[in-house]
C-alpha positions, 0 to 999 in steps of 0.5 A: 940566663937570656930571655926572650920576649915580643911585644904585642899591641892593644889592637892583638885581641882576644888577648886569651888567644894571642897570650896562648899563642906567644906562650905556645911559641916559646917566648919567656915574656911579652910586653903589652904595647899601650900606645895611642890610641888608648883603650877605653876598657882595660877589663879584657887585658886585666882578666887575660892577666889574671887568668894566665897568671903572668906579670905583665911588662908594659910600654906606655907613653903616657903624657904627664898630664894624663890621669889614666891609671892602671891597677892590676 
């Protein structure tokens, strides 16, 4: 089985609209790229993930010294 996906960046807001666009195109999954600059607030992203019932995949180049924690 082959899955087709795409990536989008934290700047592609609002997340609910972007999730809906990707799903309507027919992508099986998408990766959320959390590259620099790192967002200060993940509330909107967390809400969209829960509202759409998706299991997110992240590209997160966080340095070993970072204290950033994502909780979903």
